[in-house]
C-alpha positions in Angstrom: 105.3 197.8 100.4 103.8 196.0 102.9 101.2 193.9 101.5 102.1 194.6 97.8 102.6 192.0 95.3 106.3 190.7 94.1 105.9 192.5 90.9 104.9 196.1 92.5 108.0 195.6 94.9 110.3 194.8 92.0 109.4 198.1 90.4 109.0 200.5 93.4 110.7 199.1 96.5 113.6 200.9 98.0 113.5 204.4 95.6 113.9 207.4 97.9 113.5 210.3 95.6 115.4 213.6 96.1 114.2 217.3 96.2 114.2 217.0 92.5 111.3 214.6 92.2 112.7 212.4 89.6 110.6 209.1 88.5 113.4 207.3 87.6 116.0 206.2 90.0 119.2 208.4 89.8 122.9 207.5 89.5 125.0 209.2 92.5 128.3 209.1 90.5 130.2 210.5 93.3 133.2 208.9 95.3 132.7 211.0 98.3 129.9 213.4 100.1 130.3 216.8 101.4 129.5 217.5 105.3 128.0 220.7 106.5 130.7 221.1 109.1 133.9 219.3 110.8 131.3 218.2 113.9 129.0 216.3 111.1 132.0 214.8 109.8 132.7 213.8 113.1 129.7 212.3 113.9 129.3 210.5 110.7 133.1 208.5 111.0 132.1 207.9 114.7 128.7 206.4 113.4 126.8 208.4 115.9 124.9 209.8 112.9 123.5 208.0 110.1 124.7 209.2 106.4 126.6 209.0 103.3 130.3 209.2 103.9 132.2 207.4 101.1 130.8 205.5 98.0 132.9 202.3 99.1 130.2 201.6 101.7 127.8 204.4 101.6 126.0 205.4 98.3 122.4 206.3 97.6 122.1 204.2 94.4 123.8 201.2 95.8 121.3 201.5 98.9 118.3 201.8 96.7 119.4 198.1 95.0 120.1 196.9 98.4 116.9 197.8 99.8 114.7 196.6 96.8 116.4 193.1 96.9 116.2 193.1 100.7 112.7 193.5 100.2 112.2 191.0 97.5 113.9 188.3 99.5 111.7 188.9 102.7 115.3 189.9 104.4 116.1 192.8 106.7 119.4 193.5 105.5 121.4 193.7 102.1 125.0 194.6 101.1 125.8 195.0 97.6 129.3 193.7 96.4 131.5 194.1 93.3 130.7 190.4 92.2 129.1 187.4 93.1 132.5 186.0 94.3 133.1 189.1 96.2 129.8 188.3 98.2 130.7 184.5 98.8 134.2 186.0 99.9 132.5 188.5 102.1 130.8 185.7 104.2 133.4 183.6 104.5 135.7 186.3 105.7 133.0 187.9 108.4 131.7 184.3 109.6 135.1 182.2 109.4 138.3 182.0 111.3 141.5 179.8 111.0 140.5 176.3 112.3 137.1 176.2 110.8 135.3 173.8 108.6 133.1 174.4 105.7 130.6 171.7 104.3 129.6 172.3 100.9 127.4 170.6 98.1 129.6 168.8 95.4 129.7 170.0 92.0 129.5 174.0 92.9 130.4 177.0 90.3 134.3 176.5 89.7 135.6 179.8 91.2 133.3 178.8 94.3 135.2 175.5 94.6 138.7 177.2 94.1 138.0 179.8 96.5 137.4 177.2 99.2 139.9 174.8 98.3 142.9 177.0 97.0 142.5 180.3 99.1 140.7 179.6 102.2 142.5 176.6 102.6 145.9 178.8 102.9 144.2 180.3 106.1 143.8 176.8 107.9 140.0 176.9 106.6 139.2 173.1 105.6 136.1 172.4 103.1 134.7 169.0 102.6 132.4 168.3 99.3 129.5 166.1 99.7 126.5 165.3 97.4 124.2 168.2 98.0 120.9 166.0 98.0 121.6 163.7 100.9 120.8 165.5 104.0 121.7 162.2 106.3 125.2 162.9 104.9 125.5 166.4 105.8 124.5 165.7 109.4 127.2 163.0 109.5 129.9 165.2 108.2 129.3 167.8 110.7 132.5 168.2 112.8 132.7 170.2 116.1 134.4 173.2 114.1 132.0 173.0 111.2 130.7 176.8 111.0 129.0 177.3 107.4 127.5 175.1 105.4 127.3 176.2 101.6 124.9 175.2 98.9 123.6 176.3 95.4 120.1 175.2 94.6 119.7 174.3 91.9 123.2 173.8 91.4 125.2 174.7 88.5 125.2 173.0 85.9 123.3 169.7 87.0 120.4 171.3 88.3 120.4 169.3 91.9 118.0 170.5 94.3 118.7 171.0 97.7 116.1 170.5 100.5 117.1 173.8 102.2 114.5 173.3 105.0 116.0 170.1 106.5 119.6 171.4 105.6 118.7 174.5 107.8 117.8 172.3 110.5 121.1 170.5 110.1 122.6 173.8 110.6 120.7 175.0 113.6 120.8 171.9 115.4 124.7 172.3 115.8 124.0 175.9 117.1 126.8 177.5 115.9 126.4 176.9 112.2 124.9 178.7 109.4 123.5 177.7 106.1 124.7 179.8 103.3 122.6 179.4 99.8 123.4 180.7 96.6 120.1 181.9 95.0 121.7 183.3 91.8 119.7 180.7 89.5 116.6 180.9 91.2 116.7 184.6 92.1 113.9 185.8 94.7 111.4 185.6 91.9 111.1 181.6 92.1 112.7 180.6 95.6 113.4 182.6 98.6 115.9 180.7 100.7 115.4 182.9 104.2 111.9 181.8 104.6 113.1 178.2 104.3 115.3 178.4 107.2 118.7 179.9 105.3 120.9 182.2 107.2 122.4 184.3 104.2 121.7 184.2 100.8 124.2 185.2 98.2 123.6 186.3 94.7 125.7 187.1 91.3 123.7 190.1 90.2 125.7 189.7 87.2 123.2 186.8 86.1 119.5 186.9 86.3 118.8 190.0 88.6 120.5 191.9 85.7 119.2 189.9 83.1 120.9 191.6 80.1 124.6 191.0 80.7 125.8 194.6 81.5 127.3 194.4 84.6 129.1 192.7 87.2 128.1 192.5 91.0 126.7 190.4 93.5 124.9 190.6 97.0 124.6 189.4 100.4 121.2 189.2 102.1 120.3 188.3 105.6 117.9 188.8 108.3 120.7 188.4 111.0 122.0 191.9 112.4 125.2 190.5 113.5 126.2 189.0 110.3 124.8 192.3 108.5 127.0 194.5 110.4 130.2 192.2 109.8 129.6 192.3 106.2 129.2 196.2 106.1 132.5 196.3 108.1 134.3 194.1 105.9 133.3 195.9 102.8 134.0 199.4 104.2 137.6 197.8 105.3 138.4 195.5 102.6 136.6 197.5 99.6 134.9 194.9 97.2 132.2 197.0 97.0 129.4 197.7 94.3 129.6 200.5 91.7 126.9 202.8 91.8 126.5 202.7 87.9 126.2 198.9 88.3 123.7 199.5 91.2 121.4 201.5 89.0 121.9 198.6 86.3 120.4 196.0 88.4 117.9 198.3 90.2 116.4 198.4 86.4 116.8 194.5 86.1 115.1 193.9 89.2 112.1 195.9 87.7 111.6 193.0 85.1 112.9 190.3 87.1 109.5 188.5 87.5 108.3 188.7 83.9 111.9 187.6 82.3 112.1 184.8 84.8 108.4 183.7 84.0 109.2 183.6 80.0 112.6 182.1 80.3 111.4 179.3 82.7 108.7 178.2 80.0 111.2 178.5 77.4 113.6 176.2 79.1 110.7 173.7 79.9 109.8 173.5 76.3 113.5 172.8 75.3 114.3 170.2 78.3 111.3 168.3 77.2 112.3 168.3 73.7 115.6 167.3 74.6 114.5 164.5 76.6 113.2 162.9 73.7 116.2 163.1 71.4 118.2 159.9 70.7 121.5 161.3 70.6 121.0 162.9 74.3 121.8 160.3 76.7 120.5 162.2 79.6 118.5 165.8 80.4 119.3 167.7 83.7 116.4 169.7 84.4 114.0 170.0 87.5 111.0 170.3 85.7 111.1 167.0 83.8 109.1 164.3 86.0 112.0 162.0 86.0 114.6 164.4 87.8 115.5 163.3 91.1 114.6 166.4 92.4 111.6 167.6 90.7 108.9 167.0 93.6 111.2 169.0 96.0 111.4 171.9 93.4 107.6 171.8 93.1 107.6 172.7 96.6 110.2 175.1 97.6 110.2 177.1 94.0 107.5 178.7 92.0 109.1 177.5 88.9 111.6 175.1 87.6 114.3 178.0 86.5 116.1 178.6 83.1 119.0 176.8 83.4 119.4 173.0 82.1 122.2 170.4 80.9 122.2 167.7 78.9 124.8 165.0 78.1 126.0 163.6 74.6 127.5 160.2 74.2 131.2 161.0 72.5 132.3 163.3 75.4 134.1 166.4 74.6 134.5 166.0 70.9 130.7 165.4 70.4 130.1 168.1 73.0 132.3 170.6 71.2 130.9 169.7 67.6 127.7 170.7 68.7 128.4 173.8 70.6 130.6 175.1 67.5 127.8 174.2 65.1 124.9 176.3 66.9 124.0 179.7 65.5 121.2 181.1 67.7 123.0 180.6 70.8 126.1 182.7 72.1 129.1 180.8 73.1 129.7 182.1 76.5 130.0 180.8 80.1 127.9 183.4 81.6 124.2 182.6 82.4 120.7 184.7 83.0 121.1 187.0 80.0 118.1 187.8 77.7 120.1 185.9 75.0 120.3 182.1 75.3 123.6 181.0 76.3 126.0 177.6 75.7 128.7 176.5 77.5 131.1 173.0 77.9 131.0 173.0 81.7 134.4 170.8 82.0 136.4 173.2 79.8 135.3 176.4 81.0 133.2 177.0 84.6 134.9 173.9 86.2 138.1 173.5 84.4 140.1 174.1 87.2 138.6 171.5 89.4 140.7 168.3 89.5 139.1 165.6 86.6 138.6 163.2 89.5 136.8 165.7 91.4 134.6 166.7 88.3 133.6 163.0 87.8 132.5 162.6 90.9 130.3 165.9 90.8 128.6 164.1 87.5 130.2 166.8 85.3 131.1 164.6 82.3 133.1 165.9 79.1 130.0 165.1 77.1 127.8 167.8 79.4 126.7 171.0 77.8 124.6 173.7 79.8 122.2 176.0 78.4 120.9 179.3 80.0 117.5 180.0 78.2 116.5 183.7 77.4 114.0 185.2 75.8 113.8 184.3 72.2 111.3 182.4 70.1 111.7 179.0 71.4 110.9 177.4 68.1 114.2 179.0 66.8 116.2 177.7 69.7 114.7 174.3 69.3 115.3 174.4 65.7 119.1 175.6 66.2 119.5 172.6 68.6 117.6 169.9 66.1 119.8 171.1 62.7 123.0 170.6 64.4 121.9 167.3 66.8 121.0 165.6 63.4 
């Protein structure tokens, strides 16, 4: 795949045909693999010989997905996981220990926040949340025991843009701190954080990598061999692995990733600009708008502005729910990255378990509505919004 374009890699990278010479990627629906003899089994388990052992940590279908995604991210290693949250957990469990400290962007996905605050905190791992866009504040909040910086860019649901290159410098200046970027919203079709200096990329493959809401999965991508080995060891022992069937689904999703992201970005831009002109909308959060604080930075580190946007209505939750419940084309679901456009009220769904004062500090208001724009006719989506905003 050296020298090939992104679309070619997305369709063909990572495939290793069997002796059947199949054109499409097969699903290896097996829990275990047979050895030629006891000596081979011993060598496999001793890791002196490569090869399949058990599908919790070695499966050809999952490996094909991992190889393809690592190539698209310009990385050396990738491990598929059972979900996006399993990917984040795997990184934390393999790079942190009791007494360590995490710096994280304020306003993260609610489950990520709960993982940091309510689960990792039980193991004496503390997290400090700060503005994702203030690099000087990141540098000022570093501690001697800060081992991990975690950000989403763009963030969900406010689409805040993090200067990944500068934040990587902050982490690496310390020497023993890594930068982890959640790239689920952009995908490698729009942004490649490792190229900007990040150490680890995590994905919820459930979102745009699949693109049709069919499976749940995640991935950890890195070029650091020590981190990669630790992730594989954790998955082998703890077991939050990707199923072969879901890996096959995500392989199929990657084949159309570039064209889906392009179309969804075009649709999202049209809708964001239209919403920005509506008198009942008090604010639109979309990096493709010239008045977005991260607009210029997004132009530099992304290929496009993404398919996620959010907007605010006066009237709080009552107004937001009334509009959401009136829409006919949009699906009311907290998932994103689907071919079908979705709508959700972040404060009462994905971020509901975050303390109200923390939501307010992060800018996630009760009047905020998040849209994930899919592949429908843009005129139909705008008409749906127009009819119910009025």
